[in-house]
C-alpha positions in Angstrom: 93.3 106.2 95.6 93.1 108.5 92.0 94.3 110.9 89.9 93.3 114.1 88.2 93.7 115.9 85.8 96.0 118.2 87.4 98.5 115.1 88.5 97.5 115.2 91.1 97.2 112.3 93.2 94.0 111.6 95.9 94.0 109.7 99.1 91.6 108.3 101.2 91.9 106.8 105.2 89.2 107.1 107.8 91.3 110.6 109.2 89.9 111.9 105.8 90.7 113.2 102.8 94.4 113.8 101.3 95.8 115.2 98.2 99.3 114.9 97.0 100.6 117.4 94.9 103.5 115.7 93.1 105.2 119.0 91.6 105.0 120.8 94.7 105.9 118.3 97.1 102.8 119.3 98.6 100.2 117.7 101.0 96.5 119.0 101.8 94.3 117.2 104.0 90.4 117.8 103.9 88.1 116.9 106.6 85.1 117.1 108.3 85.9 121.1 109.0 86.4 121.9 105.8 82.9 120.3 104.7 83.4 116.1 104.2 80.3 115.0 105.0 82.5 111.5 107.2 86.3 111.7 107.4 86.2 108.2 106.6 86.8 108.3 102.7 88.9 105.0 102.6 88.5 102.9 99.4 85.9 105.2 98.0 87.0 107.2 95.8 86.1 108.2 92.1 87.0 110.7 89.7 85.2 112.1 86.6 86.0 110.8 82.8 87.7 114.4 82.2 89.1 114.9 85.8 87.8 117.6 87.2 85.1 116.2 89.7 85.8 114.1 92.2 82.9 111.7 94.0 83.8 110.8 97.6 81.3 107.9 98.9 80.4 107.7 102.3 77.6 105.2 104.2 74.3 107.2 103.2 75.7 110.1 101.6 78.7 111.2 99.3 80.3 114.4 98.1 81.2 115.9 94.9 84.2 117.5 94.7 85.2 120.7 92.0 88.2 120.1 91.8 89.2 123.4 90.2 87.8 125.1 92.5 89.3 123.4 95.3 93.2 123.2 94.9 93.1 126.7 93.2 96.8 128.1 92.1 98.1 130.8 95.2 100.7 132.3 95.2 102.7 132.9 98.3 102.5 135.7 100.2 105.0 137.3 100.8 106.7 137.1 104.6 108.2 140.2 106.4 109.6 140.2 110.0 108.6 143.6 112.0 110.4 142.9 115.1 111.1 139.3 117.4 112.0 139.5 120.9 115.1 137.4 122.1 115.0 136.1 126.1 112.6 139.8 126.8 114.7 142.1 124.6 113.0 143.4 121.8 114.5 144.1 118.4 113.1 145.6 115.3 114.0 144.9 112.0 115.4 147.8 109.6 114.5 145.9 106.0 
């Protein structure tokens, strides 16, 4: 387990790497589909002195994660409903 410069908590286990943002109460999961060499990150996480690089060790390899690039603040998109269906009847919203 490690804490980065932004206060995010990084946790490794057998299923990937997790990042918990305390302020936003948001949990992100990273796996081999996101670029990890291996999903087994349990007990293999180290943070750089500045807290902006995360080193994840795996069998015969390791990942270096640049946290500022990975966990950038993204504004939530505006969501709008233009239509919906209830029991095969279409409803169009006029907001």
